[in-house]
Each structure stands twice: as structure tokens, then as C-alpha cells.
All heavy atoms as a GROMACS GRO file, in nm:
protein
  508
    1MET      N    1   2.543  -0.710   6.378
    1MET     CA    2   2.407  -0.659   6.356
    1MET      C    3   2.330  -0.751   6.263
    1MET      O    4   2.386  -0.801   6.166
    1MET     CB    5   2.411  -0.520   6.292
    1MET     CG    6   2.442  -0.410   6.383
    1MET     SD    7   2.413  -0.256   6.292
    1MET     CE    8   2.444  -0.143   6.421
    2SER      N    9   2.206  -0.768   6.290
    2SER     CA   10   2.124  -0.847   6.201
    2SER      C   11   2.069  -0.758   6.092
    2SER      O   12   2.055  -0.639   6.107
    2SER     CB   13   2.010  -0.913   6.279
    2SER     OG   14   1.925  -0.815   6.333
    3SER      N   15   2.040  -0.818   5.978
    3SER     CA   16   1.987  -0.738   5.868
    3SER      C   17   1.836  -0.745   5.866
    3SER      O   18   1.776  -0.841   5.911
    3SER     CB   19   2.044  -0.789   5.735
    3SER     OG   20   2.006  -0.924   5.716
    4GLY      N   21   1.774  -0.640   5.817
    4GLY     CA   22   1.629  -0.633   5.807
    4GLY      C   23   1.561  -0.639   5.942
    4GLY      O   24   1.617  -0.681   6.040
    5GLY      N   25   1.443  -0.587   5.954
    5GLY     CA   26   1.361  -0.598   6.073
    5GLY      C   27   1.417  -0.537   6.201
    5GLY      O   28   1.352  -0.544   6.303
    6GLU      N   29   1.536  -0.483   6.198
    6GLU     CA   30   1.594  -0.426   6.320
    6GLU      C   31   1.528  -0.292   6.351
    6GLU      O   32   1.511  -0.210   6.263
    6GLU     CB   33   1.744  -0.407   6.301
    6GLU     CG   34   1.817  -0.378   6.429
    6GLU     CD   35   1.968  -0.384   6.409
    6GLU    OE1   36   2.015  -0.483   6.352
    6GLU    OE2   37   2.034  -0.290   6.451
    7GLU      N   38   1.493  -0.273   6.478
    7GLU     CA   39   1.427  -0.148   6.515
    7GLU      C   40   1.527  -0.035   6.525
    7GLU      O   41   1.640  -0.055   6.567
    7GLU     CB   42   1.356  -0.165   6.650
    7GLU     CG   43   1.230  -0.248   6.637
    7GLU     CD   44   1.143  -0.236   6.759
    7GLU    OE1   45   1.141  -0.128   6.822
    7GLU    OE2   46   1.076  -0.334   6.790
    8ARG      N   47   1.482   0.084   6.486
    8ARG     CA   48   1.565   0.203   6.497
    8ARG      C   49   1.573   0.248   6.641
    8ARG      O   50   1.478   0.236   6.717
    8ARG     CB   51   1.505   0.317   6.415
    8ARG     CG   52   1.530   0.305   6.268
    8ARG     CD   53   1.454   0.406   6.186
    8ARG     NE   54   1.490   0.543   6.216
    8ARG     CZ   55   1.512   0.635   6.123
    8ARG    NH1   56   1.502   0.604   5.996
    8ARG    NH2   57   1.541   0.758   6.156
    9LYS      N   58   1.687   0.302   6.677
    9LYS     CA   59   1.705   0.357   6.810
    9LYS      C   60   1.621   0.484   6.821
    9LYS      O   61   1.610   0.561   6.726
    9LYS     CB   62   1.854   0.388   6.830
    9LYS     CG   63   1.893   0.413   6.970
    9LYS     CD   64   2.045   0.410   6.982
    9LYS     CE   65   2.082   0.432   7.126
    9LYS     NZ   66   2.225   0.426   7.146
   10THR      N   67   1.560   0.507   6.938
   10THR     CA   68   1.472   0.622   6.955
   10THR      C   69   1.518   0.718   7.064
   10THR      O   70   1.458   0.823   7.083
   10THR     CB   71   1.328   0.576   6.987
   10THR    OG1   72   1.330   0.499   7.107
   10THR    CG2   73   1.269   0.496   6.873
   11SER      N   74   1.622   0.682   7.139
   11SER     CA   75   1.676   0.772   7.242
   11SER      C   76   1.823   0.739   7.263
   11SER      O   77   1.868   0.629   7.233
   11SER     CB   78   1.598   0.761   7.372
   11SER     OG   79   1.613   0.632   7.428
   12TRP      N   80   1.897   0.837   7.316
   12TRP     CA   81   2.041   0.825   7.333
   12TRP      C   82   2.082   0.872   7.474
   12TRP      O   83   2.146   0.977   7.489
   12TRP     CB   84   2.114   0.908   7.226
   12TRP     CG   85   2.099   0.849   7.091
   12TRP    CD1   86   2.187   0.766   7.027
   12TRP    CD2   87   1.990   0.866   7.000
   12TRP    NE1   88   2.140   0.730   6.904
   12TRP    CE2   89   2.018   0.790   6.884
   12TRP    CE3   90   1.870   0.936   7.004
   12TRP    CZ2   91   1.932   0.784   6.775
   12TRP    CZ3   92   1.784   0.930   6.896
   12TRP    CH2   93   1.816   0.855   6.783
   13PRO      N   94   2.052   0.796   7.578
   13PRO     CA   95   2.089   0.838   7.713
   13PRO      C   96   2.240   0.848   7.732
   13PRO      O   97   2.287   0.922   7.818
   13PRO     CB   98   2.028   0.730   7.803
   13PRO     CG   99   2.006   0.613   7.714
   13PRO     CD  100   1.980   0.668   7.577
   14GLU      N  101   2.316   0.781   7.649
   14GLU     CA  102   2.462   0.783   7.663
   14GLU      C  103   2.526   0.917   7.627
   14GLU      O  104   2.643   0.941   7.657
   14GLU     CB  105   2.526   0.671   7.578
   14GLU     CG  106   2.514   0.688   7.428
   14GLU     CD  107   2.387   0.634   7.366
   14GLU    OE1  108   2.286   0.615   7.436
   14GLU    OE2  109   2.390   0.610   7.244
   15VAL      N  110   2.451   1.008   7.565
   15VAL     CA  111   2.509   1.138   7.529
   15VAL      C  112   2.483   1.246   7.635
   15VAL      O  113   2.534   1.358   7.622
   15VAL     CB  114   2.461   1.188   7.390
   15VAL    CG1  115   2.490   1.085   7.283
   15VAL    CG2  116   2.315   1.228   7.390
   16VAL      N  117   2.407   1.214   7.738
   16VAL     CA  118   2.382   1.313   7.844
   16VAL      C  119   2.515   1.354   7.905
   16VAL      O  120   2.597   1.270   7.942
   16VAL     CB  121   2.287   1.255   7.952
   16VAL    CG1  122   2.275   1.351   8.069
   16VAL    CG2  123   2.150   1.226   7.893
   17GLY      N  124   2.539   1.485   7.912
   17GLY     CA  125   2.663   1.538   7.966
   17GLY      C  126   2.768   1.570   7.862
   17GLY      O  127   2.867   1.635   7.892
   18LEU      N  128   2.748   1.525   7.737
   18LEU     CA  129   2.842   1.556   7.630
   18LEU      C  130   2.811   1.693   7.569
   18LEU      O  131   2.697   1.738   7.572
   18LEU     CB  132   2.833   1.452   7.517
   18LEU     CG  133   2.875   1.310   7.547
   18LEU    CD1  134   2.855   1.223   7.423
   18LEU    CD2  135   3.020   1.305   7.591
   19PRO      N  136   2.912   1.757   7.509
   19PRO     CA  137   2.883   1.878   7.431
   19PRO      C  138   2.788   1.843   7.316
   19PRO      O  139   2.789   1.730   7.265
   19PRO     CB  140   3.020   1.919   7.376
   19PRO     CG  141   3.120   1.853   7.466
   19PRO     CD  142   3.054   1.725   7.512
   20ALA      N  143   2.707   1.939   7.274
   20ALA     CA  144   2.607   1.915   7.169
   20ALA      C  145   2.668   1.858   7.042
   20ALA      O  146   2.612   1.767   6.980
   20ALA     CB  147   2.529   2.042   7.139
   21GLU      N  148   2.784   1.910   7.001
   21GLU     CA  149   2.846   1.861   6.877
   21GLU      C  150   2.888   1.715   6.888
   21GLU      O  151   2.876   1.639   6.792
   21GLU     CB  152   2.964   1.950   6.838
   21GLU     CG  153   2.924   2.088   6.789
   21GLU     CD  154   2.826   2.086   6.672
   21GLU    OE1  155   2.848   2.009   6.575
   21GLU    OE2  156   2.726   2.160   6.677
   22GLU      N  157   2.937   1.675   7.004
   22GLU     CA  158   2.973   1.534   7.026
   22GLU      C  159   2.848   1.447   7.026
   22GLU      O  160   2.848   1.336   6.971
   22GLU     CB  161   3.051   1.517   7.155
   22GLU     CG  162   3.189   1.577   7.152
   22GLU     CD  163   3.277   1.515   7.043
   22GLU    OE1  164   3.282   1.392   7.032
   22GLU    OE2  165   3.340   1.592   6.968
   23ALA      N  166   2.742   1.496   7.089
   23ALA     CA  167   2.616   1.422   7.092
   23ALA      C  168   2.563   1.402   6.951
   23ALA      O  169   2.515   1.293   6.917
   23ALA     CB  170   2.513   1.496   7.178
   24LYS      N  171   2.573   1.505   6.869
   24LYS     CA  172   2.528   1.494   6.729
   24LYS      C  173   2.601   1.382   6.657
   24LYS      O  174   2.539   1.302   6.585
   24LYS     CB  175   2.555   1.624   6.653
   24LYS     CG  176   2.457   1.734   6.678
   24LYS     CD  177   2.498   1.853   6.590
   24LYS     CE  178   2.402   1.966   6.595
   24LYS     NZ  179   2.442   2.076   6.505
   25LYS      N  180   2.732   1.373   6.676
   25LYS     CA  181   2.811   1.269   6.610
   25LYS      C  182   2.763   1.129   6.649
   25LYS      O  183   2.750   1.041   6.563
   25LYS     CB  184   2.959   1.285   6.643
   25LYS     CG  185   3.023   1.407   6.580
   25LYS     CD  186   3.168   1.419   6.625
   25LYS     CE  187   3.227   1.551   6.579
   25LYS     NZ  188   3.365   1.569   6.631
   26VAL      N  189   2.738   1.110   6.778
   26VAL     CA  190   2.692   0.980   6.827
   26VAL      C  191   2.557   0.946   6.765
   26VAL      O  192   2.535   0.834   6.717
   26VAL     CB  193   2.684   0.979   6.981
   26VAL    CG1  194   2.617   0.853   7.032
   26VAL    CG2  195   2.823   0.996   7.042
   27ILE      N  196   2.466   1.041   6.767
   27ILE     CA  197   2.331   1.018   6.714
   27ILE      C  198   2.336   0.988   6.564
   27ILE      O  199   2.271   0.897   6.515
   27ILE     CB  200   2.239   1.138   6.744
   27ILE    CG1  201   2.218   1.150   6.896
   27ILE    CG2  202   2.106   1.127   6.670
   27ILE    CD1  203   2.160   1.282   6.942
   28LEU      N  204   2.417   1.066   6.491
   28LEU     CA  205   2.426   1.046   6.346
   28LEU      C  206   2.488   0.911   6.309
   28LEU      O  207   2.458   0.858   6.201
   28LEU     CB  208   2.504   1.160   6.281
   28LEU     CG  209   2.426   1.292   6.275
   28LEU    CD1  210   2.518   1.406   6.232
   28LEU    CD2  211   2.306   1.281   6.181
   29LYS      N  212   2.570   0.852   6.395
   29LYS     CA  213   2.622   0.718   6.368
   29LYS      C  214   2.508   0.617   6.367
   29LYS      O  215   2.506   0.525   6.286
   29LYS     CB  216   2.725   0.678   6.474
   29LYS     CG  217   2.860   0.738   6.453
   29LYS     CD  218   2.956   0.687   6.560
   29LYS     CE  219   3.088   0.761   6.552
   29LYS     NZ  220   3.178   0.721   6.661
   30ASP      N  221   2.414   0.634   6.461
   30ASP     CA  222   2.300   0.542   6.470
   30ASP      C  223   2.190   0.575   6.370
   30ASP      O  224   2.116   0.487   6.327
   30ASP     CB  225   2.239   0.547   6.610
   30ASP     CG  226   2.331   0.491   6.716
   30ASP    OD1  227   2.408   0.398   6.686
   30ASP    OD2  228   2.326   0.540   6.831
   31MET      N  229   2.178   0.703   6.338
   31MET     CA  230   2.066   0.750   6.255
   31MET      C  231   2.116   0.857   6.158
   31MET      O  232   2.098   0.977   6.180
   31MET     CB  233   1.958   0.806   6.348
   31MET     CG  234   1.828   0.837   6.282
   31MET     SD  235   1.712   0.892   6.411
   31MET     CE  236   1.581   0.953   6.306
   32PRO      N  237   2.181   0.815   6.049
   32PRO     CA  238   2.242   0.910   5.956
   32PRO      C  239   2.145   1.011   5.894
   32PRO      O  240   2.187   1.120   5.855
   32PRO     CB  241   2.303   0.821   5.848
   32PRO     CG  242   2.316   0.687   5.909
   32PRO     CD  243   2.207   0.677   6.012
   33ASP      N  244   2.018   0.978   5.888
   33ASP     CA  245   1.920   1.069   5.827
   33ASP      C  246   1.854   1.162   5.930
   33ASP      O  247   1.759   1.232   5.899
   33ASP     CB  248   1.812   0.990   5.753
   33ASP     CG  249   1.728   0.902   5.845
   33ASP    OD1  250   1.779   0.860   5.950
   33ASP    OD2  251   1.612   0.875   5.811
   34ALA      N  252   1.907   1.164   6.053
   34ALA     CA  253   1.847   1.246   6.159
   34ALA      C  254   1.856   1.395   6.127
   34ALA      O  255   1.958   1.444   6.080
   34ALA     CB  256   1.915   1.218   6.292
   35ASP      N  257   1.747   1.465   6.154
   35ASP     CA  258   1.743   1.611   6.149
   35ASP      C  259   1.760   1.656   6.293
   35ASP      O  260   1.665   1.658   6.370
   35ASP     CB  261   1.610   1.658   6.090
   35ASP     CG  262   1.593   1.809   6.093
   35ASP    OD1  263   1.694   1.881   6.109
   35ASP    OD2  264   1.479   1.855   6.081
   36ILE      N  265   1.885   1.688   6.332
   36ILE     CA  266   1.915   1.718   6.471
   36ILE      C  267   1.901   1.868   6.496
   36ILE      O  268   1.958   1.949   6.424
   36ILE     CB  269   2.056   1.670   6.508
   36ILE    CG1  270   2.064   1.518   6.489
   36ILE    CG2  271   2.091   1.709   6.651
   36ILE    CD1  272   2.200   1.458   6.510
   37VAL      N  273   1.825   1.901   6.599
   37VAL     CA  274   1.800   2.040   6.635
   37VAL      C  275   1.848   2.062   6.778
   37VAL      O  276   1.806   1.992   6.869
   37VAL     CB  277   1.649   2.073   6.625
   37VAL    CG1  278   1.623   2.219   6.655
   37VAL    CG2  279   1.594   2.035   6.488
   38VAL      N  280   1.939   2.159   6.797
   38VAL     CA  281   1.987   2.193   6.930
   38VAL      C  282   1.901   2.306   6.984
   38VAL      O  283   1.887   2.410   6.919
   38VAL     CB  284   2.136   2.234   6.928
   38VAL    CG1  285   2.184   2.271   7.066
   38VAL    CG2  286   2.222   2.121   6.870
   39VAL      N  287   1.840   2.283   7.100
   39VAL     CA  288   1.741   2.375   7.155
   39VAL      C  289   1.775   2.407   7.301
   39VAL      O  290   1.804   2.316   7.379
   39VAL     CB  291   1.600   2.310   7.150
   39VAL    CG1  292   1.493   2.407   7.195
   39VAL    CG2  293   1.569   2.257   7.012
   40PRO      N  294   1.772   2.536   7.340
   40PRO     CA  295   1.792   2.566   7.482
   40PRO      C  296   1.681   2.505   7.568
   40PRO      O  297   1.564   2.504   7.528
   40PRO     CB  298   1.785   2.719   7.488
   40PRO     CG  299   1.817   2.764   7.348
   40PRO     CD  300   1.761   2.656   7.258
   41VAL      N  301   1.718   2.452   7.685
   41VAL     CA  302   1.619   2.396   7.777
   41VAL      C  303   1.514   2.502   7.806
   41VAL      O  304   1.546   2.618   7.828
   41VAL     CB  305   1.687   2.350   7.907
   41VAL    CG1  306   1.586   2.317   8.014
   41VAL    CG2  307   1.775   2.230   7.881
   42GLY      N  308   1.388   2.463   7.804
   42GLY     CA  309   1.279   2.554   7.835
   42GLY      C  310   1.222   2.626   7.713
   42GLY      O  311   1.121   2.694   7.725
   43SER      N  312   1.287   2.611   7.598
   43SER     CA  313   1.235   2.675   7.477
   43SER      C  314   1.107   2.606   7.432
   43SER      O  315   1.093   2.484   7.445
   43SER     CB  316   1.336   2.664   7.362
   43SER     OG  317   1.450   2.738   7.389
   44PRO      N  318   1.013   2.684   7.379
   44PRO     CA  319   0.893   2.620   7.326
   44PRO      C  320   0.928   2.541   7.200
   44PRO      O  321   1.012   2.583   7.121
   44PRO     CB  322   0.801   2.739   7.294
   44PRO     CG  323   0.891   2.857   7.281
   44PRO     CD  324   1.012   2.829   7.366
   45VAL      N  325   0.868   2.425   7.188
   45VAL     CA  326   0.888   2.341   7.070
   45VAL      C  327   0.752   2.294   7.019
   45VAL      O  328   0.657   2.288   7.095
   45VAL     CB  329   0.980   2.220   7.099
   45VAL    CG1  330   1.122   2.265   7.131
   45VAL    CG2  331   0.924   2.134   7.210
   46THR      N  332   0.747   2.262   6.893
   46THR     CA  333   0.622   2.212   6.837
   46THR      C  334   0.594   2.071   6.890
   46THR      O  335   0.686   2.000   6.928
   46THR     CB  336   0.628   2.208   6.683
   46THR    OG1  337   0.735   2.121   6.643
   46THR    CG2  338   0.649   2.347   6.626
   47SER      N  339   0.468   2.033   6.892
   47SER     CA  340   0.432   1.901   6.943
   47SER      C  341   0.412   1.798   6.832
   47SER      O  342   0.377   1.684   6.860
   47SER     CB  343   0.305   1.911   7.028
   47SER     OG  344   0.199   1.959   6.950
   48ASP      N  345   0.436   1.839   6.707
   48ASP     CA  346   0.420   1.744   6.597
   48ASP      C  347   0.530   1.638   6.603
   48ASP      O  348   0.642   1.665   6.646
   48ASP     CB  349   0.422   1.815   6.462
   48ASP     CG  350   0.554   1.885   6.434
   48ASP    OD1  351   0.602   1.959   6.523
   48ASP    OD2  352   0.610   1.865   6.325
   49PHE      N  353   0.497   1.516   6.565
   49PHE     CA  354   0.594   1.406   6.567
   49PHE      C  355   0.656   1.392   6.429
   49PHE      O  356   0.584   1.378   6.329
   49PHE     CB  357   0.525   1.275   6.607
   49PHE     CG  358   0.621   1.159   6.607
   49PHE    CD1  359   0.708   1.142   6.713
   49PHE    CD2  360   0.627   1.071   6.501
   49PHE    CE1  361   0.799   1.035   6.714
   49PHE    CE2  362   0.716   0.966   6.501
   49PHE     CZ  363   0.802   0.948   6.608
   50ARG      N  364   0.788   1.397   6.423
   50ARG     CA  365   0.862   1.373   6.299
   50ARG      C  366   0.964   1.264   6.328
   50ARG      O  367   1.052   1.282   6.411
   50ARG     CB  368   0.930   1.502   6.252
   50ARG     CG  369   0.828   1.605   6.207
   50ARG     CD  370   0.884   1.728   6.139
   50ARG     NE  371   1.022   1.720   6.098
   50ARG     CZ  372   1.107   1.822   6.104
   50ARG    NH1  373   1.070   1.938   6.152
   50ARG    NH2  374   1.230   1.808   6.063
   51PRO      N  375   0.951   1.149   6.263
   51PRO     CA  376   1.036   1.035   6.296
   51PRO      C  377   1.184   1.056   6.268
   51PRO      O  378   1.267   0.980   6.319
   51PRO     CB  379   0.979   0.921   6.210
   51PRO     CG  380   0.899   0.986   6.105
   51PRO     CD  381   0.853   1.119   6.160
   52ASN      N  382   1.221   1.157   6.191
   52ASN     CA  383   1.363   1.180   6.165
   52ASN      C  384   1.420   1.296   6.247
   52ASN      O  385   1.538   1.327   6.237
   52ASN     CB  386   1.387   1.206   6.017
   52ASN     CG  387   1.328   1.337   5.969
   52ASN    OD1  388   1.220   1.376   6.013
   52ASN    ND2  389   1.396   1.404   5.880
   53ARG      N  390   1.338   1.360   6.332
   53ARG     CA  391   1.386   1.474   6.411
   53ARG      C  392   1.433   1.426   6.548
   53ARG      O  393   1.365   1.350   6.615
   53ARG     CB  394   1.276   1.578   6.429
   53ARG     CG  395   1.322   1.697   6.517
   53ARG     CD  396   1.216   1.804   6.530
   53ARG     NE  397   1.094   1.749   6.583
   53ARG     CZ  398   0.972   1.796   6.553
   53ARG    NH1  399   0.958   1.899   6.474
   53ARG    NH2  400   0.866   1.739   6.605
   54VAL      N  401   1.550   1.475   6.589
   54VAL     CA  402   1.602   1.449   6.722
   54VAL      C  403   1.636   1.584   6.783
   54VAL      O  404   1.711   1.662   6.725
   54VAL     CB  405   1.729   1.360   6.718
   54VAL    CG1  406   1.784   1.340   6.858
   54VAL    CG2  407   1.699   1.226   6.651
   55ARG      N  408   1.580   1.613   6.898
   55ARG     CA  409   1.609   1.739   6.966
   55ARG      C  410   1.711   1.715   7.077
   55ARG      O  411   1.697   1.622   7.156
   55ARG     CB  412   1.483   1.800   7.025
   55ARG     CG  413   1.385   1.848   6.921
   55ARG     CD  414   1.265   1.914   6.986
   55ARG     NE  415   1.175   1.971   6.888
   55ARG     CZ  416   1.046   1.945   6.881
   55ARG    NH1  417   0.992   1.863   6.968
   55ARG    NH2  418   0.972   2.003   6.790
   56ILE      N  419   1.813   1.800   7.081
   56ILE     CA  420   1.912   1.798   7.188
   56ILE      C  421   1.888   1.924   7.270
   56ILE      O  422   1.902   2.036   7.220
   56ILE     CB  423   2.056   1.799   7.133
   56ILE    CG1  424   2.081   1.675   7.047
   56ILE    CG2  425   2.157   1.808   7.247
   56ILE    CD1  426   2.217   1.675   6.978
   57PHE      N  427   1.848   1.906   7.395
   57PHE     CA  428   1.822   2.020   7.483
   57PHE      C  429   1.949   2.053   7.561
   57PHE      O  430   2.007   1.965   7.624
   57PHE     CB  431   1.706   1.988   7.578
   57PHE     CG  432   1.574   1.978   7.505
   57PHE    CD1  433   1.528   1.856   7.460
   57PHE    CD2  434   1.499   2.092   7.481
   57PHE    CE1  435   1.407   1.847   7.392
   57PHE    CE2  436   1.377   2.083   7.414
   57PHE     CZ  437   1.332   1.961   7.369
   58VAL      N  438   1.991   2.179   7.555
   58VAL     CA  439   2.115   2.222   7.622
   58VAL      C  440   2.086   2.333   7.721
   58VAL      O  441   1.996   2.414   7.703
   58VAL     CB  442   2.221   2.268   7.519
   58VAL    CG1  443   2.264   2.153   7.429
   58VAL    CG2  444   2.172   2.383   7.435
   59ASP      N  445   2.169   2.338   7.828
   59ASP     CA  446   2.151   2.444   7.927
   59ASP      C  447   2.283   2.489   7.987
   59ASP      O  448   2.285   2.557   8.088
   59ASP     CB  449   2.056   2.401   8.038
   59ASP     CG  450   2.113   2.295   8.130
   59ASP    OD1  451   2.223   2.243   8.101
   59ASP    OD2  452   2.049   2.263   8.230
   60THR      N  453   2.394   2.454   7.926
   60THR     CA  454   2.526   2.489   7.980
   60THR      C  455   2.587   2.607   7.905
   60THR      O  456   2.584   2.609   7.782
   60THR     CB  457   2.620   2.367   7.969
   60THR    OG1  458   2.560   2.258   8.035
   60THR    CG2  459   2.755   2.396   8.029
   61VAL      N  460   2.644   2.699   7.978
   61VAL     CA  461   2.717   2.810   7.917
   61VAL      C  462   2.856   2.757   7.882
   61VAL      O  463   2.928   2.708   7.969
   61VAL     CB  464   2.726   2.931   8.012
   61VAL    CG1  465   2.810   3.041   7.951
   61VAL    CG2  466   2.588   2.980   8.047
   62ALA      N  467   2.894   2.764   7.755
   62ALA     CA  468   3.018   2.704   7.708
   62ALA      C  469   3.140   2.795   7.728
   62ALA      O  470   3.253   2.747   7.732
   62ALA     CB  471   3.007   2.667   7.562
   63GLY      N  472   3.117   2.924   7.737
   63GLY     CA  473   3.229   3.016   7.753
   63GLY      C  474   3.188   3.134   7.838
   63GLY      O  475   3.071   3.152   7.872
   64THR      N  476   3.284   3.219   7.871
   64THR     CA  477   3.257   3.334   7.955
   64THR      C  478   3.181   3.441   7.876
   64THR      O  479   3.228   3.486   7.772
   64THR     CB  480   3.390   3.396   8.005
   64THR    OG1  481   3.463   3.296   8.072
   64THR    CG2  482   3.364   3.514   8.096
   65PRO      N  483   3.062   3.479   7.923
   65PRO     CA  484   2.990   3.586   7.856
   65PRO      C  485   3.066   3.719   7.872
   65PRO      O  486   3.118   3.748   7.982
   65PRO     CB  487   2.856   3.593   7.931
   65PRO     CG  488   2.843   3.462   7.999
   65PRO     CD  489   2.983   3.419   8.032
   66THR      N  490   3.075   3.795   7.765
   66THR     CA  491   3.143   3.924   7.769
   66THR      C  492   3.062   4.028   7.695
   66THR      O  493   2.980   3.994   7.610
   66THR     CB  494   3.283   3.917   7.705
   66THR    OG1  495   3.268   3.878   7.566
   66THR    CG2  496   3.373   3.818   7.775
   67ILE      N  497   3.082   4.155   7.727
   67ILE     CA  498   3.014   4.260   7.654
   67ILE      C  499   3.089   4.288   7.524
   67ILE      O  500   3.205   4.251   7.509
   67ILE     CB  501   3.004   4.390   7.739
   67ILE    CG1  502   3.142   4.444   7.772
   67ILE    CG2  503   2.923   4.365   7.865
   67ILE    CD1  504   3.137   4.583   7.834
   68GLY      N  505   3.022   4.353   7.431
   68GLY     CA  506   3.093   4.392   7.311
   68GLY      C  507   3.017   4.375   7.185
   68GLY      O  508   2.925   4.314   7.162
   0.00000   0.00000   0.00000
């Protein structure tokens, strides 16, 4: 890696298909100060831009839903 002047990564296509927790680890390696928010697909989100916020949109059911 070169020092100084290097641009920050702004997207992580390599985490598509990973569990959210694994995706967080990958993102935090590149951007340790990231404020990572896991959001269900289709949820309303604010339109304000925050350079340290990374949203992970999820839509997979991780386990069997049960009553109780």
C-alpha cells in the first residue's frame, strides 16, 4: 500500500452473499471507523450523506421462524 493520498474504499461488492456479521468484518478491515448499520431490504432510510456510515441491506431469514 502506498502512504498518503490513497482513496478510501466506498463500496464492497465482495461481501454480497455473506452473512451480515462476516460482511461487517470485511468492511471494518478497510474502514475501521465505519458506522455499520444492518437494515432490512425495503426499509426507509434517511437520505443524508455521512462519509463514515455503511449500510448493509439484508433480506435472508437466518433461522426457522417459530411461535412463542
